[in-house]
C-alpha beads as a LAMMPS data file, in Angstrom:
LAMMPS data file: protein, C-alpha beads

292 atoms
291 bonds

1 atom types
1 bond types

-500.0 500.0 xlo xhi
-500.0 500.0 ylo yhi
-500.0 500.0 zlo zhi

Masses

1 110.0

Atoms # bond

1 1 1 434.755 -29.954 2.858
2 1 1 435.165 -33.288 1.089
3 1 1 435.585 -34.991 4.463
4 1 1 432.468 -33.196 5.726
5 1 1 430.525 -34.191 2.614
6 1 1 431.362 -37.899 2.707
7 1 1 431.090 -37.979 6.488
8 1 1 427.593 -36.510 6.229
9 1 1 426.704 -39.170 3.648
10 1 1 427.877 -41.955 5.961
11 1 1 425.994 -40.408 8.883
12 1 1 422.835 -40.088 6.788
13 1 1 422.815 -43.612 5.370
14 1 1 424.015 -45.575 8.382
15 1 1 422.937 -43.795 11.563
16 1 1 420.225 -41.274 10.700
17 1 1 418.330 -43.573 8.322
18 1 1 418.157 -46.216 11.055
19 1 1 417.123 -43.687 13.697
20 1 1 414.453 -41.863 11.650
21 1 1 414.281 -42.187 7.876
22 1 1 413.184 -38.574 7.131
23 1 1 416.286 -37.381 8.995
24 1 1 418.444 -39.717 6.915
25 1 1 416.882 -38.436 3.693
26 1 1 417.403 -34.834 4.786
27 1 1 421.068 -35.321 5.630
28 1 1 421.678 -37.307 2.443
29 1 1 420.047 -34.511 0.463
30 1 1 422.468 -31.984 1.983
31 1 1 425.437 -34.282 1.315
32 1 1 424.397 -34.659 -2.333
33 1 1 423.949 -30.897 -2.814
34 1 1 427.352 -30.233 -1.237
35 1 1 428.912 -32.964 -3.365
36 1 1 427.632 -31.215 -6.494
37 1 1 429.145 -27.920 -5.311
38 1 1 432.459 -29.656 -4.685
39 1 1 432.215 -31.225 -8.130
40 1 1 431.878 -27.713 -9.527
41 1 1 435.095 -26.735 -7.751
42 1 1 436.865 -29.813 -9.100
43 1 1 435.976 -29.146 -12.737
44 1 1 437.430 -25.642 -12.337
45 1 1 440.775 -27.126 -11.284
46 1 1 440.660 -27.446 -7.482
47 1 1 442.270 -28.522 -5.280
48 1 1 445.046 -30.124 -7.366
49 1 1 446.640 -29.336 -10.705
50 1 1 446.129 -32.927 -11.856
51 1 1 442.625 -33.164 -13.387
52 1 1 442.508 -36.931 -12.949
53 1 1 443.249 -36.676 -9.257
54 1 1 440.588 -34.006 -8.862
55 1 1 438.051 -36.168 -10.675
56 1 1 438.884 -39.099 -8.414
57 1 1 437.929 -37.015 -5.365
58 1 1 434.311 -36.736 -6.542
59 1 1 434.119 -40.041 -8.450
60 1 1 431.412 -41.643 -6.257
61 1 1 428.053 -40.897 -7.871
62 1 1 426.188 -39.706 -4.792
63 1 1 423.845 -37.547 -6.848
64 1 1 422.889 -40.407 -9.184
65 1 1 421.580 -38.417 -12.141
66 1 1 424.398 -36.381 -13.762
67 1 1 427.743 -37.789 -14.958
68 1 1 430.731 -35.757 -13.818
69 1 1 432.238 -35.392 -17.292
70 1 1 428.944 -34.247 -18.797
71 1 1 428.623 -31.650 -16.045
72 1 1 432.234 -30.611 -16.670
73 1 1 431.928 -30.245 -20.421
74 1 1 428.564 -28.485 -20.389
75 1 1 429.503 -26.165 -17.570
76 1 1 432.805 -25.098 -19.096
77 1 1 430.948 -24.363 -22.352
78 1 1 428.564 -22.231 -20.302
79 1 1 431.502 -20.139 -19.096
80 1 1 431.834 -18.380 -22.455
81 1 1 430.266 -15.136 -21.223
82 1 1 429.547 -13.872 -24.721
83 1 1 426.855 -16.546 -25.187
84 1 1 425.361 -16.533 -21.679
85 1 1 421.573 -17.178 -21.751
86 1 1 421.564 -17.989 -25.482
87 1 1 419.031 -20.826 -25.964
88 1 1 421.391 -22.702 -28.289
89 1 1 424.962 -21.793 -27.341
90 1 1 424.628 -21.701 -23.537
91 1 1 424.029 -25.270 -22.305
92 1 1 422.676 -23.986 -18.977
93 1 1 420.204 -21.455 -20.374
94 1 1 416.567 -21.727 -19.284
95 1 1 415.407 -19.417 -22.065
96 1 1 413.874 -20.693 -25.286
97 1 1 413.915 -19.505 -28.874
98 1 1 410.621 -17.582 -29.366
99 1 1 410.007 -19.540 -32.583
100 1 1 410.243 -22.859 -30.701
101 1 1 408.080 -21.481 -27.877
102 1 1 405.382 -20.503 -30.366
103 1 1 405.075 -24.115 -31.546
104 1 1 404.729 -25.682 -28.103
105 1 1 401.355 -27.093 -27.015
106 1 1 399.500 -25.346 -24.196
107 1 1 400.461 -27.963 -21.636
108 1 1 404.145 -27.587 -22.543
109 1 1 403.987 -23.840 -22.105
110 1 1 402.199 -24.252 -18.784
111 1 1 404.923 -26.565 -17.468
112 1 1 407.721 -24.218 -18.562
113 1 1 405.935 -21.170 -17.148
114 1 1 405.640 -22.966 -13.814
115 1 1 409.317 -23.893 -14.067
116 1 1 410.126 -20.171 -14.242
117 1 1 408.963 -19.630 -10.673
118 1 1 411.277 -20.684 -7.863
119 1 1 408.689 -23.135 -6.505
120 1 1 408.297 -24.676 -9.942
121 1 1 412.039 -24.772 -10.545
122 1 1 412.559 -26.689 -7.313
123 1 1 409.688 -29.114 -7.984
124 1 1 409.885 -29.546 -11.768
125 1 1 413.380 -28.314 -12.626
126 1 1 415.271 -31.508 -11.724
127 1 1 412.920 -33.674 -13.790
128 1 1 413.100 -31.322 -16.776
129 1 1 416.886 -31.131 -16.549
130 1 1 417.311 -34.902 -16.256
131 1 1 414.970 -35.524 -19.195
132 1 1 416.742 -32.997 -21.435
133 1 1 420.184 -34.357 -20.549
134 1 1 419.160 -37.959 -21.218
135 1 1 417.416 -37.031 -24.470
136 1 1 420.360 -35.071 -25.836
137 1 1 423.012 -37.515 -24.644
138 1 1 421.215 -40.555 -26.036
139 1 1 421.056 -38.794 -29.393
140 1 1 424.780 -38.052 -29.160
141 1 1 425.613 -41.655 -28.248
142 1 1 423.532 -42.988 -31.153
143 1 1 425.394 -40.560 -33.423
144 1 1 428.695 -42.077 -32.293
145 1 1 429.922 -39.499 -29.741
146 1 1 432.567 -41.428 -27.823
147 1 1 433.148 -38.735 -25.193
148 1 1 429.502 -38.762 -24.136
149 1 1 429.447 -42.568 -24.071
150 1 1 432.632 -42.631 -21.974
151 1 1 431.201 -40.071 -19.553
152 1 1 428.144 -42.249 -18.906
153 1 1 430.250 -45.410 -18.598
154 1 1 432.410 -43.743 -15.951
155 1 1 429.291 -42.473 -14.212
156 1 1 427.904 -45.994 -13.996
157 1 1 431.244 -47.173 -12.582
158 1 1 431.101 -44.446 -9.943
159 1 1 427.449 -45.090 -9.082
160 1 1 427.674 -48.883 -8.626
161 1 1 429.650 -48.724 -5.343
162 1 1 427.266 -46.075 -4.012
163 1 1 424.338 -48.309 -4.965
164 1 1 425.969 -51.232 -3.187
165 1 1 426.551 -49.060 -0.121
166 1 1 422.894 -48.026 -0.011
167 1 1 421.671 -51.610 -0.507
168 1 1 423.728 -52.706 2.513
169 1 1 422.702 -49.686 4.608
170 1 1 419.468 -49.050 6.538
171 1 1 418.408 -46.523 3.852
172 1 1 415.992 -47.928 1.228
173 1 1 416.836 -47.362 -2.421
174 1 1 413.728 -45.250 -2.949
175 1 1 414.867 -42.949 -0.146
176 1 1 418.205 -42.422 -1.941
177 1 1 416.326 -41.495 -5.105
178 1 1 414.224 -39.007 -3.133
179 1 1 417.369 -37.526 -1.542
180 1 1 419.084 -37.268 -4.939
181 1 1 416.096 -35.459 -6.446
182 1 1 415.802 -33.178 -3.406
183 1 1 419.522 -32.425 -3.589
184 1 1 419.045 -31.260 -7.172
185 1 1 416.089 -29.158 -6.004
186 1 1 418.336 -27.344 -3.544
187 1 1 420.824 -26.663 -6.350
188 1 1 418.025 -25.176 -8.441
189 1 1 417.732 -22.392 -5.846
190 1 1 421.253 -21.314 -6.809
191 1 1 420.877 -21.666 -10.551
192 1 1 417.374 -20.149 -10.687
193 1 1 418.466 -16.577 -11.351
194 1 1 422.226 -16.793 -11.803
195 1 1 421.848 -15.218 -15.245
196 1 1 419.434 -12.854 -16.984
197 1 1 418.896 -11.712 -20.547
198 1 1 420.840 -8.477 -20.997
199 1 1 422.319 -6.670 -23.972
200 1 1 425.769 -6.625 -22.345
201 1 1 427.417 -9.940 -21.475
202 1 1 428.829 -8.294 -18.345
203 1 1 425.293 -7.501 -17.138
204 1 1 424.016 -11.072 -17.211
205 1 1 425.430 -12.534 -13.989
206 1 1 423.993 -12.070 -10.509
207 1 1 425.279 -11.281 -7.032
208 1 1 423.296 -12.658 -4.089
209 1 1 425.002 -11.263 -1.000
210 1 1 424.044 -14.136 1.287
211 1 1 426.310 -15.611 3.972
212 1 1 423.889 -18.185 5.397
213 1 1 423.568 -21.982 5.125
214 1 1 422.662 -21.941 1.444
215 1 1 425.754 -19.898 0.589
216 1 1 427.851 -22.500 2.410
217 1 1 426.208 -25.407 0.568
218 1 1 426.738 -23.518 -2.692
219 1 1 430.369 -22.764 -1.719
220 1 1 429.867 -19.010 -2.194
221 1 1 428.789 -19.424 -5.800
222 1 1 425.963 -17.022 -4.996
223 1 1 428.626 -14.335 -5.630
224 1 1 428.308 -15.499 -9.177
225 1 1 429.721 -12.553 -11.059
226 1 1 432.939 -12.933 -9.050
227 1 1 433.113 -16.583 -10.046
228 1 1 432.546 -15.807 -13.724
229 1 1 435.198 -13.120 -13.723
230 1 1 437.653 -15.351 -11.850
231 1 1 436.653 -18.973 -12.546
232 1 1 439.976 -20.316 -11.276
233 1 1 439.591 -18.688 -7.850
234 1 1 438.663 -21.268 -5.172
235 1 1 435.367 -20.907 -3.349
236 1 1 436.844 -19.750 -0.039
237 1 1 438.413 -16.657 -1.644
238 1 1 435.261 -15.323 -3.309
239 1 1 433.777 -13.425 -0.302
240 1 1 436.968 -11.479 0.312
241 1 1 437.382 -10.736 -3.405
242 1 1 433.832 -9.396 -3.505
243 1 1 434.214 -7.346 -0.324
244 1 1 437.403 -5.694 -1.572
245 1 1 435.864 -4.697 -4.933
246 1 1 432.125 -4.631 -4.208
247 1 1 431.322 -1.483 -6.173
248 1 1 433.322 -2.688 -9.169
249 1 1 431.439 -5.977 -9.395
250 1 1 428.024 -4.358 -8.971
251 1 1 428.860 -1.731 -11.577
252 1 1 430.033 -4.423 -13.969
253 1 1 426.870 -6.515 -13.681
254 1 1 424.546 -3.514 -13.930
255 1 1 423.261 -3.844 -10.380
256 1 1 421.875 -7.355 -10.858
257 1 1 421.776 -7.914 -7.118
258 1 1 419.796 -9.530 -4.280
259 1 1 420.532 -9.037 -0.598
260 1 1 419.922 -12.670 0.348
261 1 1 418.146 -15.863 -0.590
262 1 1 415.302 -14.718 1.677
263 1 1 414.711 -11.875 -0.776
264 1 1 414.860 -14.317 -3.697
265 1 1 412.185 -16.500 -2.082
266 1 1 410.011 -13.513 -1.193
267 1 1 410.105 -12.089 -4.721
268 1 1 410.086 -15.169 -6.899
269 1 1 408.765 -18.216 -5.070
270 1 1 405.428 -17.979 -6.894
271 1 1 406.225 -15.220 -9.397
272 1 1 408.361 -15.726 -12.478
273 1 1 411.502 -13.651 -12.848
274 1 1 411.626 -13.943 -16.650
275 1 1 409.562 -14.992 -19.625
276 1 1 410.475 -18.379 -21.077
277 1 1 411.087 -17.104 -24.649
278 1 1 414.321 -15.158 -24.758
279 1 1 413.307 -11.472 -24.712
280 1 1 416.278 -10.292 -26.795
281 1 1 415.989 -12.781 -29.648
282 1 1 414.103 -12.184 -32.878
283 1 1 411.232 -14.597 -33.313
284 1 1 411.638 -17.039 -36.164
285 1 1 415.320 -16.424 -36.945
286 1 1 415.832 -19.091 -39.653
287 1 1 419.560 -19.336 -38.932
288 1 1 418.980 -20.709 -35.443
289 1 1 415.629 -22.485 -35.678
290 1 1 416.409 -26.225 -35.566
291 1 1 413.051 -27.122 -37.113
292 1 1 413.865 -25.328 -40.378

Bonds

1 1 1 2
2 1 2 3
3 1 3 4
4 1 4 5
5 1 5 6
6 1 6 7
7 1 7 8
8 1 8 9
9 1 9 10
10 1 10 11
11 1 11 12
12 1 12 13
13 1 13 14
14 1 14 15
15 1 15 16
16 1 16 17
17 1 17 18
18 1 18 19
19 1 19 20
20 1 20 21
21 1 21 22
22 1 22 23
23 1 23 24
24 1 24 25
25 1 25 26
26 1 26 27
27 1 27 28
28 1 28 29
29 1 29 30
30 1 30 31
31 1 31 32
32 1 32 33
33 1 33 34
34 1 34 35
35 1 35 36
36 1 36 37
37 1 37 38
38 1 38 39
39 1 39 40
40 1 40 41
41 1 41 42
42 1 42 43
43 1 43 44
44 1 44 45
45 1 45 46
46 1 46 47
47 1 47 48
48 1 48 49
49 1 49 50
50 1 50 51
51 1 51 52
52 1 52 53
53 1 53 54
54 1 54 55
55 1 55 56
56 1 56 57
57 1 57 58
58 1 58 59
59 1 59 60
60 1 60 61
61 1 61 62
62 1 62 63
63 1 63 64
64 1 64 65
65 1 65 66
66 1 66 67
67 1 67 68
68 1 68 69
69 1 69 70
70 1 70 71
71 1 71 72
72 1 72 73
73 1 73 74
74 1 74 75
75 1 75 76
76 1 76 77
77 1 77 78
78 1 78 79
79 1 79 80
80 1 80 81
81 1 81 82
82 1 82 83
83 1 83 84
84 1 84 85
85 1 85 86
86 1 86 87
87 1 87 88
88 1 88 89
89 1 89 90
90 1 90 91
91 1 91 92
92 1 92 93
93 1 93 94
94 1 94 95
95 1 95 96
96 1 96 97
97 1 97 98
98 1 98 99
99 1 99 100
100 1 100 101
101 1 101 102
102 1 102 103
103 1 103 104
104 1 104 105
105 1 105 106
106 1 106 107
107 1 107 108
108 1 108 109
109 1 109 110
110 1 110 111
111 1 111 112
112 1 112 113
113 1 113 114
114 1 114 115
115 1 115 116
116 1 116 117
117 1 117 118
118 1 118 119
119 1 119 120
120 1 120 121
121 1 121 122
122 1 122 123
123 1 123 124
124 1 124 125
125 1 125 126
126 1 126 127
127 1 127 128
128 1 128 129
129 1 129 130
130 1 130 131
131 1 131 132
132 1 132 133
133 1 133 134
134 1 134 135
135 1 135 136
136 1 136 137
137 1 137 138
138 1 138 139
139 1 139 140
140 1 140 141
141 1 141 142
142 1 142 143
143 1 143 144
144 1 144 145
145 1 145 146
146 1 146 147
147 1 147 148
148 1 148 149
149 1 149 150
150 1 150 151
151 1 151 152
152 1 152 153
153 1 153 154
154 1 154 155
155 1 155 156
156 1 156 157
157 1 157 158
158 1 158 159
159 1 159 160
160 1 160 161
161 1 161 162
162 1 162 163
163 1 163 164
164 1 164 165
165 1 165 166
166 1 166 167
167 1 167 168
168 1 168 169
169 1 169 170
170 1 170 171
171 1 171 172
172 1 172 173
173 1 173 174
174 1 174 175
175 1 175 176
176 1 176 177
177 1 177 178
178 1 178 179
179 1 179 180
180 1 180 181
181 1 181 182
182 1 182 183
183 1 183 184
184 1 184 185
185 1 185 186
186 1 186 187
187 1 187 188
188 1 188 189
189 1 189 190
190 1 190 191
191 1 191 192
192 1 192 193
193 1 193 194
194 1 194 195
195 1 195 196
196 1 196 197
197 1 197 198
198 1 198 199
199 1 199 200
200 1 200 201
201 1 201 202
202 1 202 203
203 1 203 204
204 1 204 205
205 1 205 206
206 1 206 207
207 1 207 208
208 1 208 209
209 1 209 210
210 1 210 211
211 1 211 212
212 1 212 213
213 1 213 214
214 1 214 215
215 1 215 216
216 1 216 217
217 1 217 218
218 1 218 219
219 1 219 220
220 1 220 221
221 1 221 222
222 1 222 223
223 1 223 224
224 1 224 225
225 1 225 226
226 1 226 227
227 1 227 228
228 1 228 229
229 1 229 230
230 1 230 231
231 1 231 232
232 1 232 233
233 1 233 234
234 1 234 235
235 1 235 236
236 1 236 237
237 1 237 238
238 1 238 239
239 1 239 240
240 1 240 241
241 1 241 242
242 1 242 243
243 1 243 244
244 1 244 245
245 1 245 246
246 1 246 247
247 1 247 248
248 1 248 249
249 1 249 250
250 1 250 251
251 1 251 252
252 1 252 253
253 1 253 254
254 1 254 255
255 1 255 256
256 1 256 257
257 1 257 258
258 1 258 259
259 1 259 260
260 1 260 261
261 1 261 262
262 1 262 263
263 1 263 264
264 1 264 265
265 1 265 266
266 1 266 267
267 1 267 268
268 1 268 269
269 1 269 270
270 1 270 271
271 1 271 272
272 1 272 273
273 1 273 274
274 1 274 275
275 1 275 276
276 1 276 277
277 1 277 278
278 1 278 279
279 1 279 280
280 1 280 281
281 1 281 282
282 1 282 283
283 1 283 284
284 1 284 285
285 1 285 286
286 1 286 287
287 1 287 288
288 1 288 289
289 1 289 290
290 1 290 291
291 1 291 292
């Protein structure tokens, strides 16, 4: 899959971009989305036991916006199932503390409500995610966090050769930026409803029983409850693991299930799945309100 990913990138930037630029952008977008999925596999310890060797496999910054080590650290923190969807403790939560939500201006609420539809998540979600990451990481760097600073330094080192490649290729720089943003938009389809607010931690993680192109790009991470229960299992084993214990997984996650991504689009493309304020949190909890 790594060979396919980098081969697709070469094809997109050298041949397709010269033939017809929209085709080059489209193929680069797919390569970037697949690269992110492979990065997810790497941070969970695949394919080698040596973490440095794994990191080297995805070192080129095809996706431009997110440093590998920041993705690694935030994602592994997200894998503490007891805090899934918590607005403070889960770094990947899209919910908000009701007290913070109540203080937002109307335009801010409108943007976040739109972001809670699939169409909005694909259009606005990458920009919101990039802004929040940069804001938080710049604060951490100013506060002296060496790990965050090192993660960005390594990201720059991995992005420079990709930048040089694009400059020397038929693909314009702006087209790479468009492909990188579009690649993140594709990934937002996967992350859109991976988790829901639920009293039980075991009921918070979805199964989307899709075996189409998106499932391949996402490396079967649509079977998300299987991944959360077995985070060390490689992507190619997840479908068989799910098939052999289907009823167990669906019982564990309380039937949080979609037949396919077609159903996800039909139900949520223009309709929000959730409210933005976390429905199970008490409004104005002074212990967790950062403004107090």
